[in-house]
N, C-alpha and C positions, 0 to 999 in steps of 0.2 A: 386244753378244752377252751372253747369259746365261753366268756364269762355271760353271754347272753343265752345261751341253752339253758332251758329248764332244769338239769341236772346240775349245772354248775351255779345256778343263781340261789342265793341263801334265803331262809325265812327270817324275818325281820321280828325280833321278840321286843315288843314294847311293854317293860314292867318296872315299876318305882320300886318293890319290896325286892331287895338282894336276893334273899333266901330261896323266894319263888321263882325270879328270873334264873338263878342257877338251876334248880328243878327242873324246870322248863327245858332249860337249853340241855340237860342232861337227855332228858326224854327224848327229844328231837335229834341229839346225834346219835343216841342209841338206835335210832329208827333209820341212821343213814342221812341226816339232813344236815347241810352247812346250816349256821345260824349267824346271826347278826343281830347285836345288842343294843339298846339305849333305855333310859330312864325319864326322857322328855317328849313331850309331845312335839314340840318346834323342831326338834332335832330328827324326829321320826320323818316329820313332813319333808324336811331337808333330804334326807337319805332315799325318799321316794322318789323324789323329782330328780337325784343325780344318779342313783344305782339302779341296776336290773335287781328287782325283788319278787321271788317265786309266791311269797304270801305273807301275810302280818298276823300276828298273834297280839291282839292289842288289849291291855287292862282298861277296863273302863274309867278308872279314876289315876289321874297322873299327878305329879307334882306342880306341873306348871298348867294344870287346868282338865279338861274332860278330854274323851278320846275322838271326839267327833271330827275337829280338823284333820286328824291322821285319816280316819276314815274316808274324808272327802278326797283327800289326797290320792289315795288309793284306787278310789273310784275314777280320778281324773288321769290315771295312766292307761295307754291303750295297748293291749287289752286290758282289761282293768284287772287290779291284783285282788285277790280274795282275802276276806278280812274275817277272823274270829275273834269275836270280843268275850273276854273273860274276866269275871268277878266275883269275889267272894260272897258278894250279896245275891240272895237267891229270890231277887225281886224280878215278878213277870212284865212288869211295868219297864223296868232296865232291857230286859230280853226284847219286848215287843219294839221299844225304840229304836235299837240297834238293828234289828231286821228291817224296821220302816226306813231307816237311814241308809241300806244298803248291805248291813253286814250278811257274809254268807253263811254264819254259825254262830253261836252262843253256848258258851261253857260256863259253870259254875265250879269254883275251884271248892271241890268236895273230896272225901275220902278215896275216892277211884277215880279223880282226875288225871292221874298219870295214866292210867289205861284208856281213857276217854279222848287223850290229847291226840296220840298217833292217828288213830281212824278218822277224827274230826278233821285232822289236816288232809287226811287222804281223800275224803270225800269233799273237801271244799276244793282242792286241786280238780277234783273229776267234774264238779260243777262250773267252776270256771274255764275249763278246756271246752265242756257243750257249750256253755254260753260263747265263748271264741269260734266255736264251729259254727253255732247257729248265727252268728253275726256275721260271718263269711259268706254263708249261704244265702243270707238275708242281702247282703250287699250283691251278691253275683244275679240274684233276682232282680233287685231294684235296679240297678244300673246295667242289665243287660240290653243290647240293641234289639233283642227279639221281644215281642210281648210274652210276658209269662205271668197267666192269671189264674185265678182258682174261681171255682164255681159249684154250685149246689149240683146235686143230681139233676134237678129240674132245668137247670143253666140258667139260673140267676147268677151274675157276677158278683163275686166276693172282694177279689183284690184284683190290682190293677197297677202294674209298675211303670216305670219311665219309659221303656221301650214301646208299650202299650199305647200311651200317649203320644208318643213321637210319630209311630205309625199311623193312628187313627185320628190324631187333633183332638182327642177326647180327654177332659180332665177327670182324674180320678172320682170328683163328686158327680159327673156328669155319667161315668160309665157302671159303678157299682149300683147294684140292684136292679139293673136292666138286665134285658136278656142277652146270653152269647150271640143268638141267631141274628140280631140286629147288625153285626160286624159283617155278614156275607151277603153275597148277592142269592138270586132266588135258587139256583141250583147247588151252590154251597150250604145253604141252608138246609135243603134235603140231604145231603151227606153229613153234614153235622147232625142232624137229628136223628138218621139211622146208627152214628156212632155214640150219640147219647143213650139212645135206648140199649145199646148193647153195653156199655157203661152201669147203667142202672141195673142192670142184671151180671154184673161182674166180668163183661167183656174184656179181650185183651186190647192193648195199646194199640192205635191205628192213625193213619194220617190221610188226608187229601189235599190237593191245591184246587183253590178256587179264586175268584176276585173280590174285593169289597170297595166301599167308597170311604174314603176319609171325609171328614168334618168339612171340608172346603170342596168337596166335591171331586177330589181328585180319585181317579180309578186306581186300585191297588192289586197287584198279582199277590197270592197268598199261599203260604205252604201252612198248614195246620195239621198238629200232633195234638192226639188226646189220649189221655191215659185216667185211671182211675185211682183216687186217693182211698185208701182202706183204714179203718178204725183197728184198734188193737186185736179185734177180735177178726179181723180179716175181713169183715163185711164192706161194700161198698158206702162210702160216707161223703164222697165229694168227685169233683173234676179237676184235673191240672191239664191246662191248654196252653201250648206253647205256640205261636204265631210268628211266622218269617216273613219279613217283606221281601218278595223276590222280583219285584218289578224290574229293578236293573238287571237282573240276572238272565230274566226273559228276552229283555230287548237285546242283551250279548248273545243269549242262544239264536235269534232272530237275525242278527248281524252275521254271526259265524255261519249260519245256514245259508244267508244270502250271498255271504261272499264265496263260500264253497259251490253254490249253483252258478253263480256268475263266473267263477271261474272256469266250471266245465263246460259251461255255453259257451265261453271264450274260445277255449281249445276246439270245440266241435264247429263254432262260427268260422275260425280261421281256416280248418280243413275244409271245410263245404266251399268257403269262398275261393279257394285255391283252385278247388275241382272245378268250380262252375266257371270262374272268370274265364278261362282259356276258351271254353266254348261258347260263351257269350260273345267274345271278340270274332271267333269265327263266324257266328250268325250275323253279328251285327255288320260286318264289311259286305259279304253279299248282298244282303238284302238292300243296302244304301245302293250298290252297284245296280241291282234291278229296277230298283225305283227310280233312278236317274235316266234310266233306259226308255221308262214310260213315258208318253207323249201328255202333255198336258191336258187336261179333263178326261184322262181316262179313269175311270172308276176304280181300278185295280191300284192306280198311284195312291189314291187315298188311305185304301186300306192297307197297303205295303206301309205307309207313314204311321199309322195307327200302330202296326207290329212294331216298327223300329222305335216308336216311344214307349211300348212296354217293355222292349229288351232294354232301352236305356234305364227306364225305371228299376228293372231287376239288377242293371249293372250297379245303379247307385246304392242299391240295398247290400249287394255284395261290397262295395267299396265302404259302405258303414258297418258291415260286419267286420271286416279288417282293421278298421279303424277303432271298433270296440276290443277286440280281440288283443291289439298290442298295448303294450305297459306305457305309460306316459312318464317321460322324466323331465320335466320343465327345464328349460335354459333360462334360468333367472335372469333379469337384468333389472336396474331401478328405473321404475316408470311413473309417470305422472297417471295417476287413474281418471283424472277428469279428461285430459287429452284423448285418452284410447277411447272412451265413451263417447265423447262428441265424434271422433274419426267414424267410428261405428254406425253411429245416428245420421252422419251425412251420406253414408253408402247405402244405407236403407232407405233414405229419402229419394235417393237416384233409382232405386230397385223397384221393379213392377208392384211387387206386394205393398210398396210404402206409399202409393198413390192413394191421396186421402186422408193419410195419415199426418199427425203431428207427433213432433218426439219432441220432449221438454227435458234438459239434463241441470239439476237444480243441486246447489250447493257443492261441497268437494273441492274447492280450488286450492291448487296446491298439495293435494294428498297424494304421497309418494308410496310405494310398496316395491319389493322384490318378487318379480314374476315373469312369467314368459308370455311377452307381448302376443306371440302368434298364436298359443292357445288359449289366451283371455280373449282375444277378438274373436276365436272361434265360438267360445261361450256366448259372448254377448251377440253376436250374430244369430245364432239361434234363437236366443231368447227374443230379440226383436223380431224375427221373422216369425215366429210363433205368435206373438203378441198381435203383430199387423193382420196375420193370416185369421185370426180371431174376429177380427172388425171387418166384415165385409162391406159394412157402410160408411166406413170411416170412423175415425176417433183419434182419443189423444193416449200416447204410450210416455209415461211419467219415469225418468231415470232419476233416484235421489240417493245420493252418496253422502256418507255420514263417516265421520272419525268417532270410534269406539275403544273402549280400553283395550289395548293390546292387539287392535285390528281395523279393517277398513270394512264397510257394507256399502253395499249396492243394491239399492231396492228397485226393482222394475215392476211397474204397476200397469196395467192396461184395462180397458172399460169393454173388452169382448165379450165372446159366448159364456165363458166360463168353462170348468171341467166338472163332468157329473161326478157325485159325492162317491158313487161307487168305482169310478176310476181313479180317482185323486189318490187313495191310498198306495196305488201300484203305477202312479205316474213314472216313476224312475226305472221300471221293469223294462227290458228289452222287449220291443214289438207291441207295447201297449200305446194306442194313440188315438185321439179324438179327430184326426185329419184321415179323409178318405183316400188322399194320395201321401201320406205320410208314411215313412217306414218304422215309426216307434223307436229309432235309435238316437236321435236328436238330444234329448233329455237326458239318458242313460249316459251319453258321452259327456254331457256337460256336467253333470256329477262326478264322472271318474276324472276330469280335468281339474276340478276345485277339488276334490280330494287329494289328488296329486299335489297340490299346492298347501295340502294342511289346511284347508278350509271347508267351509259347510254351505249346503244350498237346500232351502226350503220353499216347498210351493202350498199357498192357501187359495181357494178359489170359490168362487159362488157362482151357480148357473145363472147367467143373465146380468149379472154385475160385474163379472170381469176376474182376473187373476193378477197376484202378486208373487213375485219372485224375490225371495232374499237370500243374497249371497253374503258371506261372511269370508274375508281373506286375512291371514296373519301379515304383518309388516316385513317379516323375513322370509 
């Protein structure tokens, strides 16, 4: 049997009177206990520091001094070892001091001492076990990543663990005594108030999801579970509230749903594109022939050109759908980022949309990474084109290249019309566009290419002030 298990650990008997020590030893052995004995405080302290001990029966007066160093050593062990102080002196002051110093119990060596000792030991062990369990529960509550808090039935905070402090950014002194409702948004407060009222009348535990705001203003998604604490008579006496920060979980769920939606859209797009592309080619060719047969100045020729233009636009959308539907597997090679950006900037300067636009490329000399130059050029072209088309009266596009820990950044900023706030959260969704002639597939394709490289792309924008695109790419 393991010497560390309770059944194998001995009781340490610290008694300087040999006859009394033998009597106590026999009582304990008869009760099925293993016993370790010593008559000196110093040796008892050494034993407690080196050996696993179940409990200590400690004489008040010992040959080498008082019992208190032994009591302190027993309390220093974790979990602490229960101590029963025994003495021939029936002095209440000794008993009070022993309990004050942390003794579990106190016994007087009287005529019925032999019958009192076994139940006293059993009682001390049960108290020690209860303390150990309570300490473990308190530790679980205190160090939980969830907010585990207690409140009155009226909703005033009584306790505040480390998880609550981490989630809300509030110290215990800032939270205790305030209302639980302050932690939630208005809708959450209504849900909490309803459950709180149920709790006041002994209702069953319940939970709800809501949002809250941390001390620094960060929005938090929360799952709140509320249950009733009852007194010994079973009457509602308080509230136990567990709050979990599910912000990251919510984001992951949104990503999964978005991925599933985009995958389904990609499959549908591929099917539709293949079905539409051939008829478009069959329409476009004859239309061009008919247009060529019309004489210059014929009003029908202008109408025919408009129809051909719309067919080409539809064909561009179909090609975009096919590009969006296919998976991207970058063919990586080592390239210098600044050289690639400079080349795309020169191409944009020669393009019709680049007239009146000045492009500056700043920093980034010598920064290299492993990437697909064709795909990255496609991304940069799309971003420069979007920026140029948002500045109808001309302006400046700034490309700033940076070396950041583990990655390279490319920040592209324009001074154009900006993106409306209601569109910005959906700007990477297919077919969402601010341009009358756009297909709404350019930015989704850009993000798909960047993600295929293991990178990220973010967009911030203010209407009337311009847009900033931030791309972060790993070096490998």
